N, C-alpha and C positions, 0 to 999 in steps of 0.2 A: 346212572346218577346224570340228572341236569338240571333243566330247569328251564318249564314253555311255561306258555304264557297264552290267554286270549282274552281281545274283548272284545265289542261293538265298535268302532268306529263311526264318529260321527262327524262327518265334513262335507262341505255345497250340498248343501241340502240335503245329505241322504246320510243313507247307512250301509255301512259292510261289516263283516266279519272279519276281525284278522290272525291268523294262530301264526306264534312263530318261534324260533328251540335254540337255544346256543346248539353245537354239533359234535360234544366230545363226549366215547365213548371207557369205560373204565371198567376193570374187574382182573387186577393183576397186571395190569398194564396201562395206558392213555394213549387214546389216537381221536386228535381232534377229526376226524374227517369222516361219521359218521352222519348216516342218514337217520331224519327222528322226525320227521317230519312229511306226514303217505299222504295222495293223495289215491282213492279209488277208486276204480270200474266205472261208479259214478260218480257227475261232476260238480254234486250239491254240497258236498262233506267233506270234513277233511278228517284227517290223527293222528295223533304224536303216544309221546308214549314217555314217562323218568321210573328209572330203575333197573334194573337187571334188565342190561344188553342182552344175555341168552332167555330171557325166557322172556319177552319184548316179540324181540324178531321173528322167531317161529310163530308164534300166535297172526303176529297181523302177515308175516306171509297164509296162510292159508288161509288169514280173510280175504285177506288179496283175491287169492285161486278159486277160492270161492264165489265169490261176487264177483269174477267174471266167466264164472262159468252158469252163474244164476239169470235167468232172463226175466226174470218179474226184480228181481230187486236192482238191474241193472234200466229198467226202464221205468221211465218218470211218473209211472202211475205207483212207487212201491213208496209210501211214505216213508218220512226219514225217522218219524218213532219204530215202524216195523223193519229198519235197517239195524238201530237201537237194540231192539229183542234181539234180535237173527247173532251182531256180533256178544251181547252178552253168554248166552245162550250156544256160541259155537264154543266163548272161549273157557266157559266152565267145563264142557263137552273136552274141553283138549287136557286141560287141565287136571281131569281127575283122572285122564291115561299114565298122570306121570308118577313114575317109581322114582321112590328113593334107595339108592344101592349108599350111603354111610348108617353104620347105627345110631339110631335112635336121633335121627333128623326130622325134626317135625316139618310133614308132608305140607300145614298149611303155608308154611314161611316159604317152601316153595314153589305152591301153587299160588304164592301173592305177590310176584317179587316183582310183581312191575303193573305199571296205571294208569290209566289213557285220559286224555280230554280225546272228546269227540264230539260238531256238532257241526251246523251248517242251514241251509234256509229250509225252513216248513213250512211248504205251500199250502199242505193244509188249514194252517194257520197263520200262515203270512207273520213267521217272522222269525230272525234266526233264532238258535235251539242252541248253548250247550250243556253236555252230561260230564259228569267224572265218572268212569268204570273202575273200581278196582275189586276184591275179592275177600267176600265175609270169609273167615273160619266157620262164624253158626250155620250160615246156607251151606257151606261147601263150595258156594259160586261165585261168579263175579256176579255185582247186584250197581248199581247206577243211580244216581242223583244229582238232577239237576241244578242247576248249576242256576240262572238266570229266567226262574218260574216265575218269578215275582217282579208283576206286569208294575206295578206302583212304584218301579226305581224306574229310573232316566237310563240309567249309565251303568253298564258290566263291564267287568274285567277280572280273571283272578288271574292266576300264579299255580300251578302243580310244579314240587321240586322234587327231590332226592339227590341226600340223606334225609329223608321225610319226618319231622315235616319243620325242621329248621329251617330249611333251602326255602322252601313257599312262601313262612313265616315272616326272614327277613328283607323277601322282596318286598314282600306285603305293606312293610316296616318304611324299606325305604320309598315306595311309589305314595304313601300318605301322607310321608316325610317334602317330595320334592311339587307335590302339587300346592301343598301345606306354603311351604315356601317360595314354592312363585303365585298363590293366592287363587289355584284355578277349581277350587272344590264346587264350588257351582259353575264351572263352563263345561261345554263336549269334551267327550275323548277325544285326542288324537294321535298321537301315538305316543304319549308319555310311558304306557305299557313296557315299549322295543325299548325306551331309552331305561328303562331301571336292566334289561337284560341284557343291554349293547358292555352299562357297566359293567355289569358282574361276570360277562363274560370279557374284560380284559381287568379285572379286577384276577390278580396274578394269588391273594392268598386265598381265593375260593378254587380248589383242585377240583373240582366233579363240575362247575363251570363254565364252559372252553370254548374254542373254538370259534370259526365266524358263525355268522347268526343267518336262519332258514328259516322264512317267509311268505305264507300263502294268505291270499285273500276268499272270500267270497262272495259273489252280489247277490243281488234280489233274483239276477235272472236266470239263476239258478247254474252260473258255471265259477269254475274258480283261476283263478290265476297268478302261479309262482314266483320270486320273484327273488332276482340276488344279490346281491348286495359287497361292495369296495370295502376291504378287507383288512388292516383293522384299522383306517380310514377313509379320508374322500381320495390318497394319498398312495394306497395299495393296491392290490391285484384284485380281482373282480372276482367271488367265490358265486360257489350256487350250492347248497340242497352239500354243504360242508366241505366241497369241493375246491379247491384252488385253478384258475385259468388263467391264461393270460390274454392281448386286448387281441389276439385273432382265434382262433379258439373256443373263449369263450360261447355260450350256446345265447341264442338268439331270447333273449328274456328284457325284462326290465327291471335296471339296477337300484339299490340307494346308496346317497347318500351314509354312514356312520355318523356326518356328525349331524348332522339336520334330519336324516330322513326324506330329505326329498328327492326325488327321481333324478335320476343324472340324464338328462339329455344328451349322452357323450358321441352322440351316434348319426347328430347333427347341429350345425354351423351354427353358430350365436351370432354372424352377420355376411352378408356373401358384396360385393362390391360391383359384381360385373350382371344383371340379370337382364341378356337381351336372348332373341328370337333365334337367334344359331346357335346359341350353347341349349335353349331348354326347348325347343321350337315351338310342337302344340301347345309344352307345358305353360310360356311363358307368363304368361298373365294369370295359369292360379298360384303361380311362385309368388310374383309381386305381390299378390293378397297376403301371401303367405310371410313378409319381411315390410317391416314402415319403409318409413322414406329414409332414413340414412342405415338401412338396412338389413338393419337387427331383424332377427326373430321375433315374430309378436308372442309374450307370454298369454296371448287368449284363445293361441292354437288347440282343436283337440282334436283326441289320440288319434283318431281317421285321416283329420288335414293331416298331423305327424307322417300315421303310416305313410301317405302318397307320396308325401317328400322323400322319406325313403325310398321308395320306388324307384321315383325319379331319376334322383343321385345316382342310385346304383346303375339305372342305366346312361348318363351321363356318361360317366366313367366307363360306363364300357365302352361307350360307343370313340370316347377320348381314348382309351388304350389300342382300339385297335386301328385306329387315324392313324396313331403313331409310330404301329405294328407296320402297314403299309405303310408308311415317310423311312421307316428305314429300309426296309425290303427296296423300294427302289431307290436309294441311295446305293444298295447292294448292286444290284440288279447296276447303275449305272457304272460304278466302280468297275465292275466284272467287263462293260464292253467295252471300257478305257483302256 
């Protein structure tokens, strides 16, 4: 049971493919901390699922293991379409080995208990591509449908839900209504599909969709990035891949504010009142360039500059910590001598 989405975000004069899903697993029980968005051993594609966890997890784990030990599929020479065909063939091979132990149970229902969204950056085509993988009783195997093959369309988004097709259809309707109400029919897609997923996950009347959001991006540079999210609001706790953390032990990834879906720069100070060489030493000039004349962090900073700032602040904090320890030790030594 789930709702997952994928879309091509068009912002800042570039494009990126985003996958997202909720974290709810059901099946005689309900658990809001299940991983449902997967990074494969190659870094240019993602996989998510909707449907039976009992069916999906063995397939995904077999796939991850198989690619991990396949040098060609891991290599940058393997085409995205070759990976897709491999997934389809592997899933078909695996589900055909399922043996039903319940009399009169439809074997095709067992085999087709889960469906998948797969997509990534196709270096051969020079474009993002997304497919739906699902079981077909007619061919007794997994087949795939490309969801964004129509190149005449400038916008792409999709939803995949379970129970099917109700959840997915409701998500499509909600998305179209939101875009119409906000008069964005002709605008590039930003984070609108993620807002629909958030609203469904927070809706207590929808049992099958619940838990914090799992979010990842694929860039044209053939790499993926996974994100955390504060849940269930910006005042909530940091969550990553369905699991709740605190500010001390949270993974070192970037986190979304679920109210605005902007990145929360919680680990950088919004303002510095005292930028001196005594504190920042050789990095003083760089720090001054990152903050404006009033001491506020500049909005235009690159991710590289933000990364350098984090390293500098950690170094400064550690040096100040050592200085405090030395001062405390001197006081203790002086007390013992007295």
